[in-house]
C-alpha positions in Angstrom: 49.3 -69.5 -45.1 50.9 -66.1 -45.5 47.9 -64.3 -46.9 45.7 -64.3 -43.8 48.7 -63.2 -41.7 49.3 -60.3 -44.0 45.6 -59.3 -43.8 45.8 -59.4 -40.0 48.9 -57.2 -40.0 47.2 -54.7 -42.3 44.1 -54.5 -40.0 46.2 -53.9 -37.0 48.1 -51.1 -38.7 44.8 -49.5 -39.7 43.4 -49.7 -36.2 46.6 -48.2 -34.8 46.3 -45.3 -37.2 42.7 -44.6 -36.3 43.6 -44.6 -32.6 46.5 -42.2 -33.3 44.1 -39.9 -35.1 41.5 -39.9 -32.3 44.2 -39.1 -29.7 45.3 -36.2 -31.9 41.7 -34.8 -32.2 41.2 -35.0 -28.4 44.5 -33.3 -27.8 43.6 -30.5 -30.2 40.3 -29.9 -28.4 42.0 -29.8 -25.1 44.5 -27.3 -26.5 41.7 -25.1 -27.7 39.9 -25.2 -24.4 43.0 -24.2 -22.4 43.9 -21.5 -25.0 40.5 -19.8 -24.6 39.5 -20.3 -28.3 35.8 -21.2 -28.6 34.6 -23.8 -31.1 31.7 -22.9 -33.4 28.3 -23.4 -32.0 26.1 -26.4 -32.9 24.1 -26.3 -36.1 20.9 -24.3 -35.8 22.3 -22.1 -32.9 23.1 -18.4 -33.4 26.5 -17.1 -32.3 24.8 -14.4 -30.3 26.7 -12.5 -27.7 25.2 -13.4 -24.2 23.0 -10.7 -22.9 23.5 -9.5 -19.2 20.7 -10.5 -16.9 18.8 -7.5 -15.6 19.3 -6.9 -11.9 16.2 -7.2 -9.8 15.9 -4.1 -7.5 16.1 -4.9 -3.9 13.1 -3.4 -2.0 14.3 -0.6 0.3 12.5 -0.2 3.6 10.6 3.1 3.9 11.6 3.6 7.5 13.8 2.1 10.2 11.7 -0.5 12.1 13.7 0.2 15.3 11.6 2.3 17.7 8.4 1.9 15.7 5.2 2.0 17.7 3.8 -1.4 18.4 0.4 -2.2 19.9 0.3 -3.6 23.4 0.2 -7.3 23.7 -3.4 -8.4 23.2 -3.6 -10.9 26.1 -2.8 -8.1 28.5 -6.2 -6.6 27.8 -7.7 -9.0 30.3 -6.1 -7.1 33.1 -7.9 -3.9 32.2 -11.0 -2.9 34.2 -12.9 -2.2 31.0 -11.6 -5.3 29.2 -15.1 -6.1 27.8 -15.5 -2.7 26.2 -12.0 -2.9 24.7 -12.7 -6.3 23.2 -16.0 -5.2 21.8 -14.3 -2.1 20.4 -11.7 -4.1 18.6 -14.5 -6.4 17.1 -16.3 -3.3 15.9 -13.2 -1.9 14.2 -12.4 -5.2 12.6 -15.9 -6.2 11.5 -17.8 -2.9 11.4 -20.2 -4.0 8.6 -21.4 -7.0 10.5 -22.6 -4.8 13.3 -23.2 -1.4 11.7 -23.3 -2.0 7.9 -26.2 -2.1 5.5 -27.3 -5.4 7.1 -25.8 -4.7 10.6 -27.1 -6.6 13.5 -27.0 -3.5 15.8 -28.1 -0.8 13.3 -27.6 0.0 9.6 -25.6 3.2 9.5 -22.6 2.6 7.1 -21.6 1.5 3.6 -20.4 -2.1 4.2 -16.8 -1.3 4.6 -14.9 -2.0 7.9 -12.8 0.5 9.8 -9.8 -1.8 9.4 -10.1 -1.6 5.6 -8.3 1.8 6.1 -6.8 1.2 9.6 -5.1 -2.1 8.9 -5.3 -5.0 11.3 -7.7 -3.1 13.6 -5.4 -0.1 13.6 -2.2 -1.7 14.7 0.1 -1.8 11.6 3.1 0.5 11.6 2.5 3.1 8.8 -0.8 1.4 8.2 -3.0 4.3 9.3 -2.8 3.0 12.8 -4.3 4.5 16.0 -0.9 4.7 17.8 -1.0 8.5 18.3 -4.7 9.1 18.9 -4.8 8.7 22.7 -1.7 10.9 23.1 -2.9 13.8 20.8 -6.6 14.0 21.5 -8.5 16.2 22.3 -6.9 18.7 19.9 -7.8 21.6 17.7 -8.2 20.5 14.1 -8.1 23.0 11.3 -10.6 21.0 9.2 -13.5 21.7 11.6 -11.9 24.8 13.3 -12.9 23.3 16.7 -11.4 21.2 19.4 -12.2 17.6 18.8 -12.2 14.5 21.0 -11.9 10.8 20.1 -15.6 10.4 19.6 -15.6 13.2 17.0 -12.8 11.5 15.2 -14.7 8.2 15.1 -17.8 9.8 13.8 -15.8 11.6 11.1 -14.8 8.2 9.9 -18.4 7.0 9.9 -19.6 10.0 8.0 -16.8 10.2 5.5 -14.8 7.0 5.0 -17.9 4.8 5.7 -20.2 7.3 4.0 -22.7 6.8 6.8 -24.2 8.3 9.9 -22.7 9.3 13.3 -22.9 7.1 16.3 -24.5 8.5 19.5 -21.7 9.5 21.8 -23.2 7.6 24.7 -23.9 4.5 22.7 -22.4 1.1 23.7 -20.6 1.0 20.4 -19.0 4.4 20.7 -17.9 3.7 24.2 -16.3 0.5 23.1 -14.5 1.9 20.1 -13.1 4.8 22.1 -12.0 2.4 24.8 -10.2 0.2 22.3 -8.4 3.2 20.6 -7.4 4.6 24.0 -6.0 1.2 25.1 -3.9 1.0 22.0 -2.2 4.2 22.8 -2.0 3.8 26.6 1.8 3.6 26.7 2.5 6.7 24.5 3.3 9.8 26.6 0.7 12.6 26.3 1.5 15.0 23.4 4.0 12.6 21.7 3.5 11.2 18.2 5.3 7.8 18.1 7.4 6.7 15.1 5.3 4.7 12.6 2.0 6.2 13.5 -0.4 7.4 10.8 0.5 7.2 7.1 3.8 7.3 5.2 4.7 10.7 3.7 5.6 10.0 0.0 8.1 12.5 -1.4 6.5 15.0 -3.8 7.1 14.6 -7.5 8.2 17.4 -9.9 5.2 16.6 -12.1 1.5 16.1 -11.6 0.2 12.7 -10.7 -1.2 11.0 -13.8 -4.4 9.0 -13.7 -3.6 7.4 -17.1 -0.4 6.0 -15.8 -2.2 5.2 -12.6 -4.6 2.9 -14.5 -1.7 0.9 -15.7 -0.5 0.5 -12.1 -4.0 -0.4 -11.0 -4.5 -3.0 -13.7 -1.2 -4.6 -12.9 -1.2 -4.4 -9.1 -4.7 -3.8 -7.7 -7.5 -5.2 -9.8 -6.9 -8.8 -8.8 -8.3 -8.0 -5.4 -10.4 -4.8 -6.0 -11.7 -5.8 -9.4 -11.4 -4.1 -12.7 -14.5 -2.0 -11.9 -13.1 -1.0 -8.5 -16.0 -2.6 -6.6 -13.9 -4.9 -4.5 -14.8 -8.5 -3.5 -18.0 -8.9 -1.4 -18.2 -11.5 1.3 -20.4 -14.5 0.3 -22.6 -13.9 3.4 -23.3 -10.3 2.4 -21.7 -8.9 5.6 -19.2 -6.6 3.9 -16.2 -7.1 1.8 -13.1 -9.4 1.6 -11.5 -6.6 -0.3 -13.2 -3.2 -0.2 -14.5 -1.1 -3.1 -12.2 1.8 -4.1 -14.8 3.9 -5.8 -18.6 3.9 -6.5 -21.6 4.2 -4.2 -20.2 1.8 -1.5 -16.8 3.4 -1.2 -15.5 6.4 0.8 -16.9 9.8 -0.1 -14.9 12.8 -1.2 -14.7 14.2 2.3 -12.6 11.2 3.5 -8.9 11.6 4.3 -8.0 9.1 1.6 -9.5 11.4 -1.0 -6.4 13.5 -0.6 -3.8 12.2 -2.9 -1.0 12.4 -0.4 -3.0 10.2 2.1 -3.9 7.6 -0.5 -0.4 7.5 -2.0 1.2 7.1 1.4 -1.2 4.4 2.4 -0.6 2.3 -0.7 3.2 2.9 -0.9 3.7 1.3 2.5 0.9 -1.4 2.4 -0.2 -2.3 -1.1 -0.6 -4.6 -3.0 -1.5 -7.4 -0.7 1.7 -8.6 1.1 3.6 -5.3 1.0 4.8 -3.6 4.2 6.9 -0.5 4.9 9.9 -2.9 5.2 9.1 -4.6 1.9 7.3 -2.2 -0.4 6.2 -3.3 -3.8 5.5 -0.1 -5.7 7.5 3.0 -6.3 6.8 6.6 -5.2 5.7 7.6 -8.7 3.4 4.5 -9.0 1.8 5.4 -5.6 1.1 8.9 -6.7 -0.3 7.8 -10.1 -2.5 5.1 -8.8 -3.9 7.5 -6.2 -4.7 9.9 -9.0 -6.5 7.2 -10.9 -8.6 5.9 -8.0 -9.5 9.3 -6.8 -10.5 10.4 -10.3 -13.4 7.9 -10.3 -16.9 8.6 -9.2 -17.8 8.3 -5.5 -20.4 9.6 -3.0 -20.4 13.4 -2.5 -20.4 15.0 1.0 -21.3 18.6 2.0 -18.0 20.1 2.8 -19.2 23.7 3.2 -18.3 23.8 6.9 -14.8 22.4 6.4 -11.7 24.5 6.7 -13.2 27.8 8.1 -9.7 29.2 7.8 -8.9 28.5 4.1 -5.2 29.2 4.6 -5.0 26.0 6.7 -6.2 23.8 3.8 -3.6 21.1 2.9 -1.9 21.6 -0.4 -3.7 18.6 -1.8 -7.2 19.5 -0.6 -8.9 19.6 -4.0 -11.8 22.0 -3.4 -11.7 25.8 -3.4 -11.7 28.5 -2.4 -8.0 28.7 -1.7 -5.8 31.3 -0.2 -3.4 31.1 -3.1 -3.6 31.4 -6.9 -3.3 27.7 -7.8 -6.1 25.9 -9.6 -8.3 23.1 -8.1 -6.7 20.7 -10.6 -3.2 21.5 -9.3 -4.4 21.2 -5.7 -5.8 17.8 -6.6 -3.0 16.3 -8.8 0.0 18.5 -8.2 2.8 19.2 -8.7 2.6 20.3 -5.0 6.1 21.7 -4.6 5.3 25.1 -6.2 2.3 25.4 -3.9 4.4 24.7 -0.8 7.1 27.1 -2.0 4.6 29.9 -2.6 3.1 29.4 0.9 6.5 29.5 2.5 7.3 32.8 0.8 4.0 34.3 1.9 4.7 33.7 5.6 
């Protein structure tokens, strides 16, 4: 009778000892936790020191949006006496190729690109090469031609250079409409004033030349998904132009276009590219903008006779890439930079 009782007592003592041991282990772990001592890692894990997570740079707006030029409210166009012309003009700017491209239903006088490929959202985007200052500053004397130019001359320059095409007749329905639209956009800007946010962003000059090789890396990473690896863009399925325009080749802008100057191309992409970027939320750096401009403008494109441009060669911009020049710098430096030495030399010569 006593033997089973003794076994029961022995079992109870063993269980009590095990419970005491478990309480001790738990207490020890709690002590280590509060004392800051770390236990060894689990088997198979390295005791590596945690690496700091790299900070993601916060995009910095290129300009203060307060006071930026904004286009008039579109519905207000109905109150204009020439509303029909203005509406047709906007349609021509937005869908130039449909009316005036290689298969244009009015006439075939341009390369298939649209005006708004370079003048974003029909010329209304702040720092998107908009038309905000055109009505207030034209007519004006332009150094490139050496003559006083009106809005029709500016429009035809775009047709002959950026669209690598032919000029519109000044009295044509299309010219009248496009001029009406551009004038309407700037109707609230006082004469002679250049509103904030008009034109193209001025990218600070670098201390080195822009590098096409680095630019190709930027292009491959940021641009080719829309403009294609060969730079030929993405044509519309209906053949009426492009979803994304070609950046070089026979259907792109010729070397007389404004965007063939590195500062103009760099400023345009800095504030507007890749797709989704704005001046308030830029996606590439100053250096990337200069370098990708160098890459794109190193590629083959149509040639234009520029022999009548810049009759006063001292008025050529520092990044106009064709001689003769009024200074001793090479064509290569005038194309790729660095531009600071050219500006400094010009300032000293005045």
